[in-house]
C-alpha positions as CSV (number, residue, x, y, z in Angstrom):
1,M,-1.8,15.0,10.2
2,S,-1.3,11.6,9.0
3,V,-2.3,9.9,5.7
4,A,-2.5,6.3,5.0
5,L,-3.4,4.2,1.8
6,G,-4.7,0.4,2.7
7,L,-4.7,-2.3,0.0
8,N,-7.5,-5.1,0.4
9,S,-8.2,-7.9,-1.7
10,Y,-11.9,-8.0,-3.4
11,S,-12.8,-10.7,-0.7
12,G,-12.0,-8.1,1.9
13,E,-8.6,-9.2,3.2
14,N,-6.2,-6.4,4.4
15,K,-2.9,-6.9,2.6
16,T,-0.9,-3.9,3.2
17,I,-0.7,-0.5,4.4
18,F,1.4,2.5,3.7
19,S,1.3,5.0,6.3
20,T,2.7,8.4,7.2
21,D,2.2,7.7,10.9
22,M,4.1,4.3,10.9
23,L,7.1,6.1,9.5
24,N,6.8,8.8,12.2
25,L,5.9,11.6,9.6
26,N,4.0,14.7,10.8
27,Y,2.5,16.9,8.2
28,D,0.7,19.5,10.5
29,N,1.7,22.5,8.3
30,I,0.3,21.6,4.9
31,K,-1.8,23.8,2.6
32,S,-5.4,23.4,2.3
33,I,-4.9,22.6,-1.5
34,G,-2.6,20.0,-2.8
35,F,-1.8,16.3,-2.9
36,F,0.3,13.5,-1.0
37,E,2.4,11.2,-2.8
38,C,3.5,7.7,-1.7
39,N,6.5,6.0,-3.3
40,T,7.8,2.4,-2.9
41,Q,11.0,0.8,-4.3
42,K,9.2,-2.4,-4.9
43,F,5.5,-3.0,-4.9
44,P,4.7,-5.9,-2.5
45,L,1.9,-7.5,-4.0
46,S,1.5,-10.3,-6.5
47,M,-0.3,-10.2,-9.5
48,G,-4.3,-9.4,-8.9
49,N,-6.7,-6.8,-8.4
50,Y,-7.1,-4.8,-5.1
51,L,-9.1,-2.2,-3.6
52,V,-7.7,1.0,-2.3
53,N,-8.7,2.8,1.0
54,I,-7.7,6.2,1.9
55,F,-7.6,7.4,5.3
56,V,-6.6,11.0,6.7
57,Q,-6.6,12.2,10.3
58,D,-5.4,15.1,12.4
59,N,-5.0,15.3,16.2
60,F,-8.8,15.8,16.5
61,G,-10.0,12.8,14.6
62,I,-10.7,11.4,11.3
63,L,-10.8,14.0,8.4
64,D,-11.6,11.9,5.7
65,W,-11.9,7.9,5.1
66,V,-12.8,6.7,1.6
67,Q,-13.4,2.9,1.5
68,E,-12.9,1.6,-2.0
69,A,-12.0,4.8,-3.3
70,T,-10.3,3.1,-6.4
71,S,-8.8,-0.3,-7.4
72,I,-5.7,-1.2,-9.0
73,N,-4.6,-4.2,-11.2
74,V,-1.0,-5.5,-10.4
75,E,0.4,-7.2,-13.1
76,S,3.0,-10.2,-13.1
77,G,6.7,-9.3,-12.8
78,D,10.0,-10.1,-11.8
79,F,10.1,-8.9,-8.1
80,F,13.1,-10.9,-7.1
81,G,15.2,-10.1,-10.3
82,T,15.8,-13.7,-11.0
83,G,14.0,-13.9,-14.3
84,K,11.0,-15.5,-12.7
85,T,7.6,-14.5,-12.2
86,I,5.7,-15.6,-9.1
87,S,2.7,-17.8,-9.2
88,T,-0.4,-16.5,-7.6
89,N,-1.3,-20.0,-6.3
90,H,1.2,-19.6,-3.4
91,Q,1.1,-15.9,-2.1
92,S,-0.2,-12.6,-2.1
93,V,2.4,-10.5,-0.4
94,L,6.0,-10.3,-1.7
95,V,8.8,-9.9,0.8
96,E,12.6,-9.4,0.0
97,H,14.6,-11.9,1.9
98,T,17.7,-13.7,1.9
99,W,19.1,-17.3,2.9
100,N,22.2,-18.5,4.6
101,I,23.4,-21.9,4.8
């Protein structure tokens, strides 16, 4: 079984996805009642509102697919730890990176 959370802009652009399948995680032996929890060290989206899609499938096909299941509001923050916030005019996905000269 695989589970995915897709995050889209309100204009319908796919921004990012969190997926058990991409991490090669297998949840074939789960109970019929319970929950999934997804964790990330740093949330990769800049300030704004996003729609959340939820997708669950097993080896036989789609078990559930809820588009626009909920929405989230991402507040401005210091993603890079520099004391600076990111302007929403320049990007929507934040990526940790380094530079060498």
